[in-house]
C-alpha positions as CSV (number, residue, x, y, z in Angstrom):
1,M,27.9,73.8,-47.6
2,T,24.2,73.9,-47.0
3,D,22.1,73.1,-50.1
4,W,19.2,75.5,-49.7
5,P,15.9,74.8,-51.4
6,R,15.4,76.9,-54.5
7,P,12.3,79.2,-54.7
8,S,9.3,78.4,-56.7
9,Y,7.5,80.9,-58.9
10,T,3.8,81.0,-59.5
11,G,3.6,84.1,-61.8
12,I,2.7,82.6,-65.2
13,A,2.0,85.2,-67.8
14,R,1.2,83.1,-70.8
15,V,1.0,79.5,-72.1
16,R,1.6,79.4,-75.8
17,G,2.3,76.3,-77.8
18,P,5.1,74.4,-76.0
19,L,6.2,77.5,-74.2
20,V,5.5,79.1,-70.8
21,V,6.4,82.6,-69.7
22,V,7.3,82.9,-66.0
23,T,7.3,86.4,-64.4
24,G,9.1,87.5,-61.2
25,A,12.0,85.0,-61.6
26,E,15.5,86.1,-60.5
27,D,19.0,84.8,-61.1
28,V,17.9,82.4,-63.9
29,G,20.2,81.5,-66.7
30,W,19.8,80.0,-70.2
31,D,19.5,76.2,-70.5
32,E,18.5,75.8,-66.9
33,F,16.4,72.8,-66.1
34,A,13.0,73.5,-64.5
35,D,10.5,71.4,-62.5
36,I,6.9,72.4,-63.2
37,R,4.2,71.4,-60.8
38,V,0.7,71.7,-62.3
39,G,-1.9,71.7,-59.5
40,P,-5.6,71.0,-59.9
41,Q,-6.3,74.7,-60.7
42,G,-3.7,74.7,-63.4
43,A,-5.2,71.8,-65.3
44,A,-7.7,72.3,-68.1
45,A,-11.3,71.1,-67.5
46,G,-11.5,67.4,-67.7
47,N,-7.9,66.8,-66.6
48,E,-8.1,68.0,-63.0
49,A,-9.5,65.0,-61.2
50,V,-9.5,61.2,-61.2
51,G,-12.7,60.1,-59.6
52,N,-13.2,62.7,-56.8
53,E,-9.5,63.2,-56.0
54,A,-7.6,66.2,-57.3
55,V,-4.3,65.3,-58.9
56,E,-1.1,67.2,-59.5
57,D,1.0,66.8,-62.7
58,D,4.8,67.0,-62.7
59,R,6.4,68.3,-65.9
60,H,9.9,69.6,-66.8
61,G,11.3,72.3,-68.9
62,L,14.3,74.1,-70.2
63,V,15.0,77.9,-70.1
64,L,15.2,79.3,-73.6
65,D,15.5,83.0,-72.9
66,T,15.5,85.5,-70.0
67,A,14.7,89.3,-70.0
68,R,14.8,91.1,-66.7
69,D,12.3,89.2,-64.5
70,R,10.6,87.2,-67.3
71,V,11.8,83.7,-68.3
72,L,10.7,81.8,-71.4
73,V,10.5,78.0,-70.6
74,Q,9.9,75.2,-73.1
75,V,7.9,72.4,-71.5
76,L,9.4,69.0,-72.5
77,E,6.2,67.1,-72.0
78,G,4.1,69.7,-73.9
79,T,1.6,72.2,-72.5
80,G,-1.5,70.2,-73.3
81,G,-4.1,70.7,-70.5
82,M,-2.2,73.5,-68.8
83,R,-3.5,76.9,-67.7
84,T,-1.8,79.9,-66.1
85,E,-3.4,79.3,-62.7
86,G,-2.1,76.8,-60.1
87,M,1.4,76.3,-61.6
88,R,4.6,76.4,-59.7
89,V,8.0,76.5,-61.5
90,T,11.3,75.8,-59.7
91,F,14.6,76.4,-61.5
92,S,17.4,74.0,-60.7
93,G,20.3,76.4,-61.4
94,A,21.9,73.8,-63.7
95,P,21.3,72.5,-67.2
96,L,19.5,69.3,-68.0
97,R,21.6,66.3,-67.1
98,V,21.1,62.6,-67.7
99,P,22.7,59.6,-65.9
100,V,25.5,58.0,-67.9
101,G,27.2,54.6,-67.8
102,T,26.8,51.1,-69.0
103,A,23.3,50.8,-67.5
104,W,22.0,52.2,-70.7
105,L,23.1,49.2,-72.7
106,G,20.3,46.8,-73.5
107,R,17.6,49.4,-72.7
108,V,14.7,50.7,-74.8
109,C,13.6,54.2,-73.8
110,D,11.5,57.1,-75.1
111,G,13.0,60.3,-76.4
112,M,13.5,61.7,-72.9
113,G,15.2,58.5,-71.6
114,Q,12.2,57.1,-69.8
115,P,11.9,53.3,-70.0
116,L,9.7,51.7,-72.6
117,D,10.8,48.1,-71.9
118,G,9.1,47.7,-68.5
119,G,12.4,48.0,-66.7
120,P,13.3,50.4,-63.9
121,P,14.6,54.0,-64.6
122,V,18.1,54.1,-66.0
123,L,20.6,55.0,-63.2
124,G,24.2,55.8,-63.5
125,G,27.1,56.5,-61.2
126,A,27.5,60.0,-62.7
127,G,25.5,62.5,-64.7
128,A,26.4,64.7,-67.7
129,P,24.8,67.7,-69.3
130,V,22.8,66.8,-72.5
131,A,24.3,69.8,-74.3
132,G,27.7,68.2,-74.1
133,V,31.1,69.7,-73.3
134,P,33.1,71.4,-76.1
135,L,36.1,69.3,-77.1
136,N,39.4,71.1,-77.6
137,P,40.3,70.6,-81.3
138,V,43.9,70.0,-80.3
139,H,42.9,66.9,-78.4
140,R,41.1,65.4,-81.5
141,E,42.5,62.5,-83.4
142,P,41.8,62.2,-87.1
143,P,39.2,59.5,-88.0
144,A,40.9,56.2,-88.9
145,E,40.2,52.4,-89.1
146,P,36.9,51.1,-90.5
147,V,33.5,50.6,-89.0
148,L,32.0,47.7,-91.0
149,T,28.3,48.1,-91.6
150,G,27.7,44.8,-93.3
151,I,26.2,46.7,-96.3
152,S,28.4,45.8,-99.3
153,A,27.6,49.0,-101.2
154,V,28.7,51.1,-98.2
155,D,31.7,49.1,-97.0
156,A,33.1,48.6,-100.5
157,L,32.6,52.0,-102.0
158,T,32.0,54.5,-99.2
159,T,33.8,53.0,-96.3
160,L,32.9,54.5,-92.9
161,A,35.9,55.5,-90.6
162,R,35.8,55.5,-86.8
163,G,35.1,59.0,-85.7
164,Q,33.5,60.0,-89.0
165,K,30.1,61.6,-89.6
166,L,28.5,60.1,-92.8
167,P,24.9,60.9,-93.4
168,I,22.3,59.0,-95.4
169,F,20.3,61.2,-97.8
170,S,16.9,59.7,-98.7
171,R,13.4,60.8,-99.7
172,A,9.9,59.8,-98.8
173,G,9.1,56.2,-99.7
174,L,12.6,54.8,-99.7
175,P,13.8,52.3,-97.1
176,H,16.1,54.6,-95.2
177,L,14.8,53.6,-91.8
178,E,15.1,49.9,-92.7
179,L,18.7,50.5,-93.9
180,A,19.5,52.4,-90.7
181,A,18.1,49.6,-88.6
182,Q,20.1,47.0,-90.6
183,I,23.3,48.9,-90.1
184,A,22.6,49.2,-86.4
185,A,21.9,45.5,-86.2
186,Q,25.1,44.2,-87.8
187,A,27.8,46.9,-87.7
188,S,31.0,46.0,-85.9
189,A,34.5,47.3,-85.3
190,G,36.3,43.9,-85.6
191,D,37.3,42.4,-82.3
192,E,37.3,45.6,-80.3
193,P,34.5,46.6,-77.9
194,F,31.6,48.0,-79.8
195,C,28.1,49.2,-79.2
196,V,25.3,51.1,-81.0
197,V,23.2,54.1,-79.9
198,F,20.1,54.3,-82.1
199,A,18.0,57.5,-81.7
200,A,14.8,57.5,-83.8
201,M,12.8,60.7,-84.1
202,G,9.2,61.1,-85.3
203,L,8.5,57.4,-85.8
204,T,5.0,56.0,-86.2
205,H,4.0,53.2,-83.8
206,A,4.3,50.6,-86.6
207,D,7.8,51.8,-87.6
208,A,8.9,51.9,-83.9
209,A,7.7,48.2,-83.5
210,A,9.6,47.2,-86.6
211,V,12.8,48.9,-85.3
212,R,12.5,47.2,-82.0
213,E,12.0,43.8,-83.6
214,T,15.0,44.3,-85.9
215,L,17.3,45.3,-83.1
216,E,16.1,42.8,-80.6
217,G,19.1,40.6,-80.9
218,R,21.6,43.3,-80.5
219,S,19.7,44.8,-77.5
220,A,19.6,41.3,-75.8
221,S,23.3,41.0,-76.2
222,G,23.8,44.3,-74.3
223,E,25.3,46.2,-77.3
224,L,22.5,48.6,-78.0
225,V,20.9,51.8,-76.5
226,L,17.5,52.5,-78.2
227,L,15.8,55.8,-77.9
228,L,12.4,56.0,-79.6
229,N,10.7,59.4,-80.1
230,L,7.2,58.8,-81.5
231,A,5.4,61.0,-83.9
232,D,2.6,61.7,-81.3
233,A,5.1,62.7,-78.6
234,P,5.5,66.4,-77.7
235,V,7.6,68.2,-80.2
236,I,10.0,69.5,-77.6
237,E,11.1,65.9,-76.8
238,R,12.3,65.6,-80.4
239,T,14.8,68.4,-79.9
240,V,16.3,66.7,-76.8
241,T,16.5,63.1,-78.1
242,P,19.7,63.4,-80.2
243,R,21.5,65.3,-77.4
244,I,20.7,62.5,-74.9
245,A,21.9,59.9,-77.4
246,L,25.2,61.7,-78.0
247,T,25.7,62.3,-74.3
248,V,25.3,58.6,-73.5
249,A,27.5,57.7,-76.5
250,E,30.3,60.1,-75.4
251,H,30.6,58.4,-72.0
252,L,30.5,54.9,-73.4
253,A,33.3,55.9,-75.9
254,F,35.6,58.2,-73.9
255,Q,35.1,56.8,-70.4
256,E,34.3,53.2,-71.0
257,G,36.7,52.7,-74.0
258,R,34.1,51.4,-76.6
259,H,33.7,52.2,-80.2
260,V,30.2,53.6,-80.5
261,L,28.1,54.0,-83.6
262,V,25.4,56.6,-83.3
263,V,22.5,56.3,-85.8
264,M,20.1,59.2,-85.7
265,G,17.1,59.7,-87.9
266,D,15.0,61.3,-89.2
267,M,17.0,64.6,-88.8
268,T,14.5,66.3,-91.0
269,S,11.9,65.6,-88.3
270,Y,14.3,67.1,-85.8
271,C,14.7,70.3,-87.9
272,E,10.9,70.5,-88.3
273,A,10.6,70.5,-84.5
274,L,13.2,73.3,-84.3
275,R,11.2,75.3,-86.8
276,E,8.0,74.8,-84.8
277,V,9.6,76.0,-81.6
278,S,11.2,78.9,-83.4
279,A,7.9,80.0,-84.7
280,A,6.3,79.7,-81.2
281,R,9.1,82.0,-79.9
282,G,8.3,84.6,-82.6
283,E,11.8,84.5,-84.1
284,I,12.5,85.9,-87.5
285,P,12.6,83.0,-90.0
286,A,15.4,82.3,-92.5
287,R,15.3,79.9,-95.5
288,R,12.0,78.1,-95.8
289,A,11.0,79.4,-92.3
290,Y,13.8,77.5,-90.6
291,P,15.6,79.4,-87.8
292,G,18.7,81.3,-88.8
293,Y,20.7,79.2,-86.3
294,L,19.9,75.9,-88.0
295,Y,23.5,75.5,-89.3
296,S,25.1,76.0,-85.8
297,D,22.5,73.8,-84.2
298,L,23.2,70.9,-86.5
299,A,26.9,71.5,-86.1
300,S,26.5,71.3,-82.3
301,L,25.2,67.7,-82.8
302,Y,27.4,66.5,-85.7
303,E,30.7,67.8,-84.2
304,R,30.3,65.8,-81.0
305,C,31.5,62.6,-82.8
306,G,35.2,61.8,-83.3
307,R,38.2,60.4,-81.5
308,V,40.1,61.8,-78.5
309,R,43.9,61.6,-78.1
310,G,44.9,59.2,-75.4
311,R,41.4,57.6,-75.3
312,P,40.7,54.2,-76.9
313,G,37.1,54.7,-77.9
314,S,35.4,56.6,-80.7
315,V,32.0,58.1,-81.6
316,T,31.0,57.5,-85.2
317,L,27.8,59.2,-86.5
318,V,25.4,58.2,-89.2
319,P,22.5,60.7,-89.4
320,V,19.6,59.8,-91.6
321,L,17.5,62.5,-93.3
322,T,14.8,62.7,-95.9
323,M,15.0,65.4,-98.6
324,P,11.6,66.9,-99.1
325,G,10.6,66.4,-102.7
326,G,14.0,64.8,-103.3
327,D,15.6,68.3,-103.3
328,I,19.2,68.0,-102.2
329,T,19.4,71.8,-102.0
330,H,16.8,71.8,-99.3
331,P,18.3,73.6,-96.1
332,V,18.5,70.4,-94.1
333,P,20.6,68.2,-96.5
334,D,22.4,71.3,-97.8
335,L,23.7,72.4,-94.4
336,T,24.3,68.8,-93.3
337,G,26.5,68.4,-96.4
338,Y,28.6,71.3,-95.3
339,I,29.3,69.8,-91.9
340,T,29.7,66.1,-92.6
341,E,32.4,64.2,-94.5
342,G,30.5,62.8,-97.4
343,Q,27.1,61.3,-97.9
344,I,25.3,58.0,-98.8
345,V,22.5,58.8,-101.3
346,L,19.5,56.5,-101.9
347,S,18.1,56.3,-105.4
348,A,14.3,56.2,-106.2
349,D,15.1,54.6,-109.6
350,L,17.1,51.7,-108.0
351,H,14.3,51.2,-105.5
352,A,11.7,51.1,-108.3
353,L,13.8,48.3,-109.9
354,G,13.6,46.3,-106.6
355,V,17.3,46.8,-105.7
356,Y,18.1,46.8,-102.0
357,P,19.8,48.7,-100.6
358,P,19.1,51.4,-103.3
359,V,22.5,53.1,-102.8
360,D,23.5,55.4,-105.7
361,A,27.2,54.7,-105.9
362,L,28.0,57.6,-108.1
363,E,26.2,60.2,-105.9
364,S,27.6,58.7,-102.7
365,L,31.0,59.6,-101.2
366,S,33.1,59.0,-98.1
367,R,35.8,61.7,-98.0
368,L,37.7,59.7,-95.3
369,M,37.6,56.4,-97.0
370,R,41.4,56.3,-97.5
371,K,41.7,56.5,-93.7
372,A,39.6,53.5,-93.2
373,A,40.3,51.1,-96.1
374,G,43.4,49.5,-97.7
375,P,46.3,47.4,-96.4
376,G,46.2,46.5,-92.8
377,R,42.6,47.7,-92.5
378,T,40.3,45.9,-94.9
379,R,42.1,44.4,-98.0
380,A,45.2,45.5,-99.8
381,D,43.3,45.9,-103.1
382,H,40.2,47.6,-101.6
383,L,40.9,51.2,-102.8
384,D,41.9,50.0,-106.3
385,V,38.8,47.8,-106.6
386,A,36.5,50.6,-105.4
387,A,38.0,53.1,-107.9
388,Q,37.6,50.6,-110.7
389,T,34.0,49.8,-109.7
390,T,33.1,53.4,-109.6
391,A,34.7,54.1,-112.9
392,A,32.8,51.1,-114.5
393,L,29.5,52.3,-113.1
394,A,30.1,55.8,-114.4
395,G,30.9,54.2,-117.8
396,A,27.6,52.3,-117.7
397,R,25.7,55.5,-117.0
398,R,27.3,57.2,-119.9
399,A,26.6,54.2,-122.1
400,R,22.9,54.1,-121.1
401,E,22.5,57.8,-121.8
402,L,24.2,57.4,-125.2
403,G,22.0,54.4,-126.0
404,E,18.9,56.5,-125.4
405,L,20.2,58.9,-128.1
406,I,21.6,56.6,-130.8
407,G,19.9,53.3,-129.9
408,A,21.2,50.3,-128.0
409,G,22.3,48.6,-131.2
410,A,24.8,51.3,-132.0
411,L,26.7,50.9,-128.7
412,S,30.3,49.5,-128.8
413,D,31.3,46.3,-127.2
414,T,32.9,48.2,-124.3
415,D,29.7,50.1,-123.6
416,R,27.8,46.8,-123.6
417,H,30.3,45.3,-121.1
418,Y,29.8,48.3,-118.9
419,L,26.0,47.8,-119.0
420,D,26.4,44.1,-118.2
421,F,28.6,45.0,-115.2
422,E,26.0,47.4,-113.9
423,E,23.3,44.7,-114.2
424,A,25.5,42.2,-112.4
425,C,26.0,44.7,-109.5
426,R,22.3,45.2,-109.2
427,G,21.7,41.5,-109.4
428,R,23.9,41.0,-106.4
429,S,21.7,43.2,-104.2
430,S,18.7,41.6,-102.5
431,P,15.4,42.1,-104.3
432,R,12.8,43.0,-101.8
433,A,10.0,44.9,-103.6
434,G,6.7,44.9,-101.9
435,R,7.9,44.3,-98.3
436,S,6.2,46.6,-95.8
437,P,8.2,48.2,-93.0
438,A,6.2,46.4,-90.4
439,R,7.4,43.1,-91.8
440,W,11.1,43.7,-91.9
441,S,13.4,40.8,-91.6
442,R,14.9,39.7,-88.4
443,P,18.5,40.9,-87.7
444,W,20.6,40.5,-90.9
445,T,23.7,38.8,-89.3
446,G,25.0,35.4,-90.4
447,P,27.5,33.1,-88.8
448,G,30.3,34.9,-87.1
449,G,28.4,38.2,-87.2
450,R,28.8,38.6,-91.0
451,S,26.1,40.1,-93.1
452,R,24.0,37.8,-95.2
453,N,24.0,40.6,-97.9
454,C,27.8,40.9,-97.8
455,R,29.1,38.8,-100.7
456,A,31.6,36.7,-98.7
457,A,35.3,36.9,-99.5
458,S,34.7,38.4,-103.0
459,S,33.7,41.7,-101.5
460,P,36.5,44.2,-100.8
461,C,34.8,45.2,-97.6
462,C,35.7,41.9,-96.0
463,P,39.3,41.5,-94.6
464,A,41.6,39.3,-96.6
465,R,42.1,35.8,-95.2
């Protein structure tokens, strides 16, 4: 069958924000990928020539909406320097696709999958649409078996199961990015094939450099795919980055048979990008000006993790998000909590005390912990120890609140033991006050891949010997 060239359209009605309105286009569908050629006449003054030579600029876009012969296209590289004259838009007739395969392992790319490590473009034997393919619920296997993060507070009290989605709730000023990078650097699935896909969105250049340094060892071993969307990149790129990461992870898991941990953050930056695009489209806003489809959009990302019947691999998701003003009822954490299976909450009070990681054990929860911990998985007494620890920490909180009312001298011996236990737990965490993100430690793994912060065999997260 002859593959006829597709027509190009030059009728550009408007350029607004990250959007371009194309007129006269026919047979164009939603989510189609578009090639945009910006000629010398379509470039703004000052961008049209290098020396005395006219240049052309190639950009790309996705179709957001169609109405009769008008097509709304979001430009992935942004519309900076573009004018309505001199542009040609060619629609591919298919959605955006990316190459998939093991060639991604060990690579560092930007939010669109373009290399940042000086290597060649990532190539694969096959391609897959970034929007993903819906998974038949009948073919899903329930999450089971642990993914050990090497963080004692997580592995012991909120154990992560393979195929689970467990977000980290944080707020501005807390070390959520450092914690996410540490998890990506030292997580494992025992002796089974394992890799990490780390998708960072809205990072400053300093934070991006710190993430790359932290994950250098895992990347060199060919166990990491790193996608870095910087804060000064076009906002549209931020909406595509997590979809590319999940598309790559799905192939590594379900075609290559690996257990894949996907760490994505900051999801609040992603939602802010959605809000900006929604405003540019003129859509009616919902809560706090976010689009009304925010819940379904987040679900389209979070629900791509899991396990498939008859396939050995799994996709486990750890999204990281900041709660503006520490408000857990904000739309982003609120809707995330509806979709995911628990949460890891970071505490500003613990951070102020120099406790790292500042995980609030009483606010954190893994609803699938019983599927990942216990006999044959971690330790036979893991669930009992976790329950006793949580109860003791709850007793310490009650004792502290009671002491503020009646005075510490009036507390019972049991209450004082609870407070001593709480202090002991805090003391076992690593004090790290005053360390700037740009000076993060090198990868946190010790001999045999064990975490230096994991308290050896005394921690219930470590398998019994």
